[in-house]
N, C-alpha and C positions, 0 to 999 in steps of 0.2 A: 682149301689150299688153292692159291692162284696159279693158273697155268701160265707158263712163259714160253715164248718162241723166239728163236734166233733170227735176226735179220742180217743177211750177208751182202745185200745189194747196195747198201749205203755206207757212208763213212761218218765217224764222229767229227763234227766241225771243230772240236776243241783239240783232240789228240790224234785224229786220223785213224783210229782203230776201226776195224771192219766188223767186229762182233758186237752187235747191238741187241739189247733185250727189250722185247715188247711185253708189257703186262696186259694180258687179255681182258682183265677185269676193268682196269682204269684207262687203258689205251696209251699209257705213258711209254715212251721209248727212251731208254737210257743206255749209256756206254758202259760196257762190262769192265773197262779198264779204269777210266777216270771218274765214272759216275755222273758225267754231264747229262742233264736231262735235255734231250734233243726235241722231244715233243711231249707237252704236258697232256693231261687227260683231255678227252674229246670235248670240244667246245662248239657252240653254234657259230658256224662261219658266215652266216648271213648278216646283212646289215643290222646294226643295232638301232638304227633310226630310219625314218622314211625321208627321202630327199624332197625338199620343197622345190628345188630347181634342178631338173634332170640334166641341164646343160653343164652344171658344175661337175658332173661325173659321179660315179657311185662312191659313196663314202663307206669304207670298210671298217669293221670294229677291230680288226687285228692288223698288225703291221706287216711289212714285207717279210718273206722268208729269210732265214739266215743265209748269208752269202760269203763264201770263202774269198771273194774278190776284195773284201774290205779288211782292214787291219783288225777290227773288232767284230767281224762277221756282220756288219751293218747294224749294230745295236746302238751306236752312238747317237747322241742328240745333236742336230744341226740347228744353230741359231740363225733363224731367218730374219731378214730386215723387214720390220713392220712399222707402220705409222699409226696403227690403231691398237687399242687393247681388246680383250675378249668381248667386251660389251659394245665394241664399235666406236668408242670414244677416241678422238684424236689425241695422241700422246704429246706431252709437252716437249719443247726443244731439248731440255736437259735430259729427259728420259730417253729420247731418240739417240742423243749423243752417247749416253751411257750404254745403250744396247749396241751401238755401232762399235764402241771400244771393246765390249765383251766379245762381239763377233770376231773382231780382228785378233784379240788375244787367243780365242779358241782356235782360229785358223793357224795362227803362228805356232801354238803349242803342238798341233798335229804335224805341221810341216817340219818342225825342228826335231821330231822323233826320228832317230836313225832307222828304227824298224819300219816306220811309215814310209820313209824315203826308199828303203830297200824294197818293200812290197810294191810301191808305186812303179819302180823300175821293172820289177818282175811282171806286173800286170801289163805294162807297155809292150814287153817282149811277147807275152802270151797273146796279146791282141793281134800282133803280126801273124803268128801261127794260126790263130783262130780265123783270120780273114783269108790268108793265102792258102791254107790247107782245107778250108771249109769244114772246120770242126764243129761238133755239136756243143751246146752249153754244158751237157753232162760231162763231156771230155774236158772242157776248159775248167769246169769246177773241180774235177778230180785232179787235174794238173796243178791247180792252185793249192789244193789240200796237200798234195805231195810236196810241193815247194815249201809250204809252211812247216811241214814236218822236218824237211831238210834244214830249214833256217833254225828251227828250235833245237835240232840235234847238232848245230854248229858245223854243218857240212858246207855252208856257203862261205864261211870264213876262209880267206886265202884263195878263194876261187871266184871267178866272175859270175855275177848274177845271171847274165844271159846264158851262160853254159849250163848252169844248174836248172834254170827255167826251161831251157830247151830239152834237157834230159827228162825233167818231170813231165813235160808235155808228151814226149815220146813214150814214156812209161805209161801214161794215162791212155794213150792210143792202144798200146799193147794189152793193157788190162781190160779195156772195154771192147776189144775186138774191132777196132777201127783201123783198117789197112792203110798205114802211112809209113813209108820206108825212110831211111836216113838220107837218101839222095833227095827226096822231096823236101825234107827239113832243110837241107843245105841250100837248095834252090830257093826256098821261101825266104830264108834269112842267111845270106852268104857270110855274114860276120861270124857265124858259129859253124865250124866245119863238122862234118859227120863223125870224124875221128874223135873230136872233143865231146860230141853228144854221146857217142858210144862209151867213152870213159866215164862220163857223168852218170850214164844209165847204170853201168856196173857198180858205181859207187852207191847209188841209191838202193839198188838191190841188196848190196852187202850190208849196209848200215840201217836201212829202214825195214828190211824184211818184207818187201813188197811181194805179193802173190801174183805172179804173171803167168797166165795159162799158156800152154804150148799153142803157138799160132796154128789155126786151121787153114791149110793151104787153099781150101776151096773158096775162102772169102776173097782170095786174090784173083780167081778165075775171071769173074765178071769185069773186074778192074782192068786186067790185061786185055780181055776181049774187046772192051770198048776202045782201048787205045789203038789196037791193030786191026779192028774191024772184022772180027771173027763172026761167022754165022752161028745161029742157034744150035745147029747140029754138031758143030765142032765144040761148042761150049759144053753141051750135054755129054759128049764123048770124053772131054777132059775131066769133067766131074765124075764120070763113071770110073775112069782110071785112078782117080784119087781115093776112091772108096776102098 
C-alpha cells in the first residue's frame, strides 16, 4: 500500500486548490480536486549532455517550472526566428518566409485571445504592486493564482481588472503573512482606492473560499519600529505585551 501525504503549502496551478497529494513511492504530486499532475515521478535534474562550450550556458534537460504569470502556465511553444535548420544548414528564402508567417500568426492568435489580454493587464497591475510594495515572487505567484481563480469563477466580469488584481494581491499578502496594509496599496497605485480593494477582498473570500489566517500582530512590530525609530528595548517590550 502506497503511503500518501498532504501538502498544504502549495497551490494547484490548474484550479488553485490547496490540498495536494504526494505519492511517497513515485514522488508524484497531484491535485486532490481536479487530478492535475503538478510534479511527475522524480527525474534526474542534471544536464542530459555535457556542454562543449561553457560560454553558451548550462543546457538543462527539463524546461522552466510552471508559472501562473502566463496564460498557459508557460507551457506554450514560442516560434523563434531562425535562419538555420537543426543541422546548421542555411534555410531557403521560401522556408524563412514561411516561418516568419507562422510566427506572426502564432503571435496574433495569442494577442487576439480575450483571456490573454485580460491576464496581460492583470500582470501589468501586479508588476506595479510587486515593485512598489517589494513583494516576494511567492506572493506575486499566489496573487496571480487567486486572480486566475476569480477569472475562471466569473468574478472579474462587470468589475475592473485592476480592482480584482489588487484584491488578489492583498489576499496573497494576508495568506502568506506579508504585512502590507490597504493604505500602502493605495499609495502604491492610487488608481485603485483602498475601499475598492476591501470590497474586492471580501468578494474573493466569499466566492473562492480563501483560507486567510488571523493576522499575527507581532509581525507588524518591527515594521512600525523601523518607521518611528524605536530602540530594541521598546520593541522587545511591545512583543512581550502582545504575547
